[in-house]
N, C-alpha and C positions, 0 to 999 in steps of 0.2 A: 451838553455837548457843544464844543466850540467848533463851528464849521469854517470853511474857507476855500475849499477846492473849486467850487463852482462860481465863486465871487458874487454871490447874491447879496442883496442888502435886505436884512430882516430888521425892520424898525422896532419891532417888539419880538420877544421870544416866541418861536413856534413850539408848541407843546405836543410831545408824544404821549398820548393818554392810554395806550394799550399795555403799559407795564403796571406793576403793582403800585408804583408811585409815579407821578408825572415827571417827565424828563424834558427840561427846557433845552431848546436848540437856539443858539445865537450866532450871528454872522454879520460882519460889518462891510461886506463887499470886497472889492479888489483894489488894485493900484490906481484905478480910475475914479474911485470913490474916496471921499475925504471925511471919514467918520471916526469917532472914538466911541467905543461901546462901554457900557457900564451894566454889570449884572450883579445884583445883590441876592445872595442865597441865604436862606434861614433853615437851620437844622435843629432837630430835637432828638434826644435819645429816647427810643421807645423799645422797651424790653431788651436793653443792652445793645441796640443797633441804632446808629445815627441815620436819621431819615430826613430827607429834604421835605419840608412842609409848606414852604412859601418861597416865591422868588419874584423879583421885579427887574426888568431890563429895558434899557433905552439906548438909542443912538444919539450922539451929539455931533452936529456938524462942526468941522474944524476948517471949513472953507475960507472964512474970513478972519481966522485967528492969526495974530501977529507972532511970528516965530520968536522963541526965546533966543537972545543973542548968543548965549553960552552954548546951547544945544546946536544952533545953526553953525557956529564955528567948528564944532566937532564934525558935523556933516560935511562942511566945506573942506575940512582937512582930508577926509576920506575920499571925497570927489577928486581933489587934487592929487592925492597919493596914488589913486588908482588910474589917473589920467582920463577921467570921465568928463563929459560935458555938463551933465545935469544930474539932479537927484534921482530922476526916474531911471537912469541907467544903473543905479544901485540895486534895482529890483530885477531878479532874473526873469527872462521871458518864459511864458507858460508853455 
């Protein structure tokens, strides 16, 4: 499950264990958090059904990452086109 509505930061997946198979829940926070999440899922076919048997998840901080100039120019184009002041105005208010 990929969450996001409550803007929590889950540094590792939360696991729902009350199902037949574990269910990982991941979430990288909201617009005030600067993370990129990675979730690796491993499946196996058991009796004709694909089953999640292992997973690993982490959050990576992007706080001090230098923006890619090409991607930044795309963002800047939309900021200008929409008449906005900053990137944060691109995110709708909750």
